[in-house]
C-alpha positions in Angstrom: -0.4 -0.2 0.3 1.5 3.4 -1.0 0.6 6.4 1.7 0.1 9.6 0.3 2.4 12.2 1.5 0.2 13.6 4.2 -0.2 9.8 5.6 3.3 9.2 5.0 4.6 12.6 7.3 1.7 11.3 10.2 4.2 8.3 10.2 7.1 9.8 10.5 6.0 12.1 13.0 5.1 9.8 15.3 8.1 8.3 15.2 9.8 11.7 16.0 10.6 13.5 12.6 10.0 16.4 12.9 7.7 17.6 9.7 5.5 20.9 8.7 2.6 21.7 10.1 -0.5 21.1 7.9 -4.2 20.4 7.0 -5.8 17.9 4.7 -9.1 18.5 2.8 -11.3 18.3 0.0 -12.9 21.4 -0.5 -11.7 24.7 -1.5 -13.0 26.6 1.4 -11.9 23.2 3.3 -8.4 24.2 2.3 -8.6 27.8 2.7 -10.0 26.9 6.5 -6.8 24.9 7.2 -3.9 27.9 5.6 -6.2 30.6 7.3 -5.4 29.0 10.9 -1.4 27.9 9.7 -0.8 31.7 8.9 0.6 32.4 5.2 2.8 32.1 3.5 1.5 28.1 2.6 2.3 25.5 0.5 -0.7 23.9 -1.5 0.0 20.1 -2.8 -2.2 18.2 -4.4 -2.2 14.7 -3.2 -1.7 11.4 -5.2 0.4 8.8 -5.2 3.3 10.2 -7.8 6.2 11.7 -8.3 7.2 15.6 -9.8 4.2 16.7 -8.8 5.6 20.0 -8.7 6.8 20.4 -12.4 2.9 19.2 -13.0 1.8 21.9 -11.3 0.9 20.0 -8.1 3.0 21.6 -5.6 2.0 25.8 -5.2 3.2 28.5 -3.0 0.4 30.7 -1.6 0.6 34.2 -0.3 -2.8 34.9 0.7 -6.6 33.2 0.6 -7.1 33.8 -2.5 -4.4 32.2 -4.1 -5.2 28.7 -1.7 -8.4 28.9 -3.4 -6.9 30.0 -6.9 -4.1 27.0 -6.6 -6.9 24.0 -4.6 -9.3 24.9 -7.8 -6.6 24.4 -10.5 -6.2 20.5 -8.8 -9.0 19.6 -7.0 -10.7 16.8 -9.5 -8.7 17.1 -12.0 -6.2 14.9 -13.1 -2.5 15.1 -12.6 0.1 13.1 -14.3 -2.9 10.1 -14.9 -4.3 10.4 -11.3 -7.3 12.5 -10.2 -6.8 15.2 -7.1 -9.3 14.3 -4.4 -7.5 16.0 -1.7 -5.1 18.5 -1.2 -2.5 18.9 1.8 -1.5 22.8 2.9 1.1 23.4 4.9 3.3 26.1 6.7 6.1 27.4 3.7 9.5 26.4 4.8 12.7 28.3 3.2 15.5 25.6 3.1 18.8 26.5 3.4 20.1 22.8 2.0 18.2 19.7 0.9 19.2 16.4 1.3 18.0 13.0 0.7 17.3 9.8 3.0 15.6 6.6 2.2 15.6 3.2 3.9 14.3 0.6 1.1 14.8 -3.1 0.6 17.9 -4.3 -1.4 16.4 -8.0 -3.0 19.7 -8.9 -4.9 22.0 -8.5 -1.7 18.6 -9.6 0.6 19.5 -6.4 3.3 17.9 -3.1 4.1 19.5 -0.3 2.7 19.5 2.9 4.1 20.9 5.6 1.7 22.0 9.6 2.5 23.3 12.2 0.3 23.9 15.8 -0.1 22.0 16.4 -3.3 18.0 16.5 -2.4 15.5 18.4 -4.1 15.5 16.2 -7.3 15.5 12.9 -8.7 17.5 10.5 -6.8 17.9 8.5 -9.8 19.2 11.8 -11.3 22.0 11.8 -8.9 22.8 8.3 -9.3 23.2 8.7 -13.0 25.4 12.0 -12.7 27.9 11.3 -9.9 27.2 7.9 -7.8 29.4 8.8 -5.3 27.4 11.2 -4.1 25.6 9.0 -2.3 26.1 7.2 0.9 24.9 3.8 1.3 24.4 1.6 4.0 23.0 -2.1 4.4 21.8 -3.1 7.3 21.1 -6.3 8.0 17.1 -7.4 9.6 18.9 -9.5 13.0 21.3 -6.6 14.0 19.3 -3.6 13.1 20.5 -0.2 12.5 22.3 1.1 15.5 23.7 4.7 16.2 27.2 4.4 15.7 26.2 2.9 12.1 23.6 6.0 11.5 26.3 8.6 12.3 28.9 6.7 9.6 26.5 7.2 7.0 25.7 11.0 7.3 28.9 11.5 8.0 30.1 9.8 4.8 27.5 11.4 3.0 29.2 15.0 3.0 26.2 16.7 5.1 26.9 20.2 6.7 29.0 19.0 9.5 26.3 21.3 12.1 23.2 19.1 11.2 25.2 15.8 11.6 23.6 15.0 14.9 20.1 16.1 13.6 20.2 13.8 10.6 22.0 10.8 12.4 18.7 11.5 14.8 16.4 11.3 11.8 17.5 7.9 9.6 17.5 6.4 13.7 13.6 7.5 13.1 13.1 6.6 9.5 14.3 2.7 10.7 12.2 3.0 13.5 9.6 3.5 10.9 10.5 1.0 8.6 11.1 -1.7 10.6 7.7 -1.1 13.1 5.8 -0.2 10.3 6.4 -2.9 7.8 7.3 -1.1 5.3 8.9 -1.7 1.9 10.2 1.9 1.8 10.5 5.0 3.2 11.9 8.4 1.5 12.1 11.9 2.0 13.1 14.1 -0.6 13.8 16.9 0.4 15.1 16.5 4.2 15.5 20.0 4.2 17.6 22.5 6.9 15.1 25.4 7.4 16.6 28.7 8.7 16.7 27.9 12.6 19.1 25.2 12.0 15.9 22.1 12.3 15.9 19.4 10.2 12.6 18.9 8.7 10.8 16.5 5.9 9.2 18.5 3.1 7.9 14.9 1.7 7.6 11.4 2.2 7.1 8.8 0.0 6.0 5.7 1.9 5.3 1.9 0.8 3.5 -0.4 3.1 4.0 -4.6 2.9 0.6 -5.7 2.6 1.5 -9.2 3.5 1.9 -7.3 6.8 -1.6 -5.7 7.2 -3.0 -8.6 9.5 -0.2 -6.7 11.9 -1.4 -3.2 11.7 -5.2 -2.7 12.8 -4.8 1.1 12.2 -3.7 1.0 8.7 -7.6 0.9 7.5 -7.9 3.6 7.9 -5.6 5.3 5.4 -7.0 1.7 3.2 -10.6 3.1 3.7 -8.6 7.0 1.7 -6.4 5.3 -1.0 -7.2 7.2 -3.7 -7.6 4.6 -5.9 -9.2 4.9 -9.6 -12.6 3.1 -10.3 -9.9 0.5 -12.3 -8.0 -0.4 -9.3 -11.1 -0.6 -7.1 -12.5 -3.0 -9.1 -9.5 -4.9 -9.3 -8.8 -5.0 -5.5 -12.3 -6.2 -5.5 -11.5 -9.3 -7.2 -8.1 -9.8 -5.5 -6.3 -8.8 -8.5 -2.6 -7.2 -8.7 -3.6 -4.5 -10.9 -1.9 -1.3 -11.6 -3.8 1.3 -14.1 -1.6 3.3 -16.8 -2.4 5.8 -19.6 -2.3 3.5 -22.5 -4.3 1.8 -24.8 -2.9 -1.7 -24.9 -5.0 -3.7 -21.6 -2.0 -6.5 -20.4 -2.8 -9.3 -18.9 0.2 -12.0 -17.7 1.1 -14.7 -15.6 4.0 -13.8 -12.8 5.1 -10.0 -12.6 8.1 -10.6 -14.8 6.7 -11.5 -17.3 4.5 -8.5 -17.0 6.8 -6.1 -16.9 8.6 -7.6 -20.0 5.1 -7.3 -21.8 5.2 -4.0 -20.8 8.8 -3.8 -22.8 7.9 -5.2 -25.7 4.6 -3.1 -26.4 6.8 -0.4 -25.5 9.1 -1.2 -28.2 6.5 -2.2 -31.2 5.2 1.6 -30.4 2.4 1.1 -28.1 1.6 2.3 -24.6 0.0 -0.2 -22.1 -3.1 1.1 -20.2 -2.4 -1.4 -17.0 0.0 -3.8 -15.2 -2.0 -6.8 -14.5 -1.0 -9.8 -12.8 -3.0 -13.1 -12.3 -0.2 -15.2 -10.5 1.2 -18.4 -11.0 -2.0 -20.5 -10.1 -4.7 -18.5 -11.9 -8.0 -20.8 -13.4 -10.8 -19.7 -15.3 -12.8 -17.3 -13.1 -9.5 -15.5 -12.4 -8.7 -15.0 -15.9 -12.3 -13.8 -16.5 -12.6 -11.8 -14.1 -8.8 -10.0 -15.4 -10.5 -9.4 -18.7 -13.4 -7.8 -17.2 -11.3 -5.2 -15.4 -9.5 -4.6 -18.7 -12.6 -4.1 -20.4 -13.8 -1.8 -18.6 -11.3 0.5 -19.0 -12.5 3.1 -21.9 -8.8 3.4 -23.5 -8.3 0.0 -23.8 -8.3 -0.5 -27.5 -6.9 -3.9 -27.7 -6.2 -6.6 -24.6 -2.7 -8.8 -24.9 -3.3 -11.7 -23.2 0.4 -13.7 -22.5 0.3 -16.1 -20.7 3.5 -18.6 -20.0 2.4 -21.9 -18.4 4.1 -23.6 -15.4 1.8 -23.6 -12.6 -0.8 -22.1 -14.7 -2.3 -24.0 -17.5 -2.5 -23.3 -20.8 -5.7 -24.9 -21.0 -7.5 -23.3 -17.6 -6.7 -19.8 -19.7 -8.3 -20.7 -22.5 -11.5 -21.7 -20.9 -11.4 -18.4 -18.6 -10.9 -16.2 -22.1 -14.3 -18.0 -23.4 -16.1 -17.6 -20.6 -15.5 -13.6 -20.2 -16.7 -13.7 -23.7 -19.9 -15.3 -23.2 -20.3 -13.3 -19.7 -18.4 -9.8 -21.1 -20.1 -7.0 -23.9 -15.9 -6.4 -24.4 -15.5 -3.4 -26.3 -11.4 -4.5 -27.9 -10.3 -7.4 -29.1 -8.2 -9.5 -27.2 -4.6 -11.2 -28.8 -3.4 -14.4 -26.9 -0.1 -16.0 -26.6 -0.1 -19.3 -25.4 2.9 -21.3 -23.8 3.8 -23.7 -21.8 1.8 -26.3 -19.5 -0.5 -27.5 -21.8 -0.2 -24.5 -24.2 -1.8 -27.0 -27.2 -5.0 -27.6 -26.1 -5.1 -24.3 -25.2 -4.5 -22.9 -28.6 -7.0 -25.5 -29.4 -9.8 -24.1 -27.6 -9.1 -21.0 -28.9 -8.7 -21.8 -32.3 -12.5 -23.1 -31.5 -14.1 -19.9 -31.2 -11.6 -17.6 -33.8 -13.1 -14.6 -34.3 -11.9 -10.6 -35.4 -12.2 -10.3 -31.3 -10.2 -13.3 -30.6 -7.1 -13.5 -32.2 -3.7 -15.6 -31.4 0.1 -15.0 -32.2 2.6 -18.1 -31.2 5.3 -15.4 -29.8 5.0 -12.3 -27.6 6.3 -10.7 -30.0 4.1 -11.1 -32.6 1.3 -10.8 -30.2 2.7 -7.3 -29.3 3.0 -6.1 -32.5 -0.7 -7.1 -33.5 -2.3 -5.4 -30.5 -0.7 -2.6 -30.7 -1.3 -2.2 -34.5 -5.5 -3.1 -33.1 -4.9 -0.6 -30.6 -3.7 2.2 -33.7 -6.5 1.3 -35.4 -3.7 -0.4 -38.6 -5.1 -2.7 -41.3 -1.7 -4.4 -41.0 
């Protein structure tokens, strides 16, 4: 579960990280009331789970109540980078002297947690990593040992921050570790972690991803989940138990296994198309799951072609084919389906599909051929 900025700040504040005073609201006048209570100037921030909000107009300074109204109206109930803004966070304005970067995540390759600190905050960390990898100090943390104060301080010192902030940033890193560990997080990222005029170190942003598998330990997550900003496609997919992420393209994607689905998105892109979603039906999905997946993808009005890419291991090709046929009888599909089946019982599955072949149900032997066919259909090509 990905938290909105204000929710992430609530989590960090509960573990001792200093965050700006602020409030969240979902109407223009409620945002203005929050700003009046805080005092001007303030910053109005669209609450959507996407990066680059500032460049897209989702973060605006406001010096007066009228400025707040104008900024809020430009955000609320409007799309921002493919996400509809349903809530706005308004906080007291800060004037950073320095902007740092700090995060804790899980390094799957190393099978260890990873803490990172950089003096080059305020920009995408990917840019820093590409331009100057040495500007990011890293520390792997053994989950059995945890993060001790000495190691945290060494990490901060290696990052080359202003030495006057070393003690405070060390405490922040320890607090982030506490929030990460106790909160069963997969990622906690603060960018920027700012030093303001009086020397206080403040988290001006918070990106937090929680491990859904740990939800049984956290009844307090229920409130966050109830307020989660899902679009209708994602809400429908969650109701059906599907692993779905909505995107902004025209080719609907269904596959089995996260790696295969990601590869399918890449192949669609290489073929000149754009993916409308990520949807993983898992390793052992039967006919009901496949039919449910098709229903969800078909509900997206932007989808012009659906690409089903299955490599059968645990998943049987004949069951996938049965699911597709079942969906054809259950749902008034608006977009043609292109299917690539391989692996376990693939021949049986292809035979089932061949018996129902039509302009709305097409098969291709390889992933590349299926992707090209789906992209052509989505583009309206007759090739």
